[in-house]
N, C-alpha and C positions, 0 to 999 in steps of 0.2 A: 278333399273334405276329411279332416282326419279323423280319428277317433271321439279324440276330446271337444272336437268342434260337433260334431252331431250330439254327444252328450249336452254341451253348454245347450242347443240348439231344443234339445227334450227337454231341458231343467227351465227354460225360459216359457216354452208353453205350458210345464204345467204350472208354472208360476202365473202366465196369465188365465190359462183354463181353471183351475182349481181354488186360485187365490187372487183372481181377479185385480195381481199387480203386473203392470207394465214394468220389463227388468232392465236396470241398468245396464247393460251388453257388459262392459268395463268391469264394472264390481264384480258382476256373476262368473266372468271368466276369471278373476283373482280368487274369488274361492274358491273355485273349481280347482285352479291349478295349486292349492293352499292344501286340498283336500289330498292330493298327489296321487297314489296307485289304487286307495282305496276306491276309488269312482268307478274301477273297471271289475272288481268283485261285487257279484250279484248281493252278495251278504253286505259288506262292508258300506254298499253306496245306498243304504235304506236306514233307517232312524225306527227303530218300534215305539209309536209313541205312548204305549199299553205298558213297555217293560221299564221297571224302573230304574233298573242296572243301567240300563241303555241311556236314559234320559236323566243320570247323574254321570256317565258318561261325557255325555255333551256339556253338562252342566261345568263339570273340572275342567274336563281338555280343552274344550270352546271357549267358552264364557268366561272361565278365571284363567287360565294360562295363555291361550289366544289373544281374545281381545281385552286382556289384562282389568277384569272385572273384579270386586271386591265380592265376596261368597254373602249372600245375604238374599232375605225372602224377594227379593224383586227378580231374582236370576230366576227362581220356580216358577213365578208368576209370568215371567217373561217367556218361560218354554211353555207352558201353559196356553197362552192367549194366540202363540206361532203356530201350534199344535192343531187348538179350535180354528184358524185363518185358516192351516192347510185343511182341514176338513178330519173329526176323530175315526170316522168311519173308511176316510181313505187308506186302503192298505197298504200301498206303495208312499212311502214319504223321502225323497231322494235328501238323503245330508247333504248335496249341496243347497239345493233349494231351502230346509231347515236353517241351515247357516245363514244363507242368505240372509232370510226374514228377520233371525238372530240379531244380525250385523245392522239390518235396517231400524230393528224395532231398539236398539240399546244405540243407534246413533254413532256406533262405530266404525264409519267408512273408510277414517281416515287410518285404523291399523294397516287396510288394503294399499 
C-alpha cells in the first residue's frame, strides 16, 4: 500500500468518524491527487478553520480557481458550513477532506 493510499484511507475514516459521511472513494482519490505533494507535508496537509488568511486561500485557490466558482458570499457561507460539519473544535482538519466536502457542497464533482 502506497503512502498516498494510506492517507486516502485515513481521510475516508475522518469523513466517516467526524463528518458522518461515507466517502465516494473515486472522488476522494481524485481530490487527494489534485492536492499534489501538499498532502505529505504536516503543515500544508491541514487547514486552520480559525485562520482568516488560510480560509481566504481555500476560497481563492480552490473554490474560485479550481472549481471555477464566482466570488460571492455563498463561498464564505459554504466554507463555514463545511468547517462546522467537520467540527470547529477538531484541531486537525485535513485539506483533502475539506476540499472533498466543499466539492460535494457546491456539487462540482464534474471538475474531477
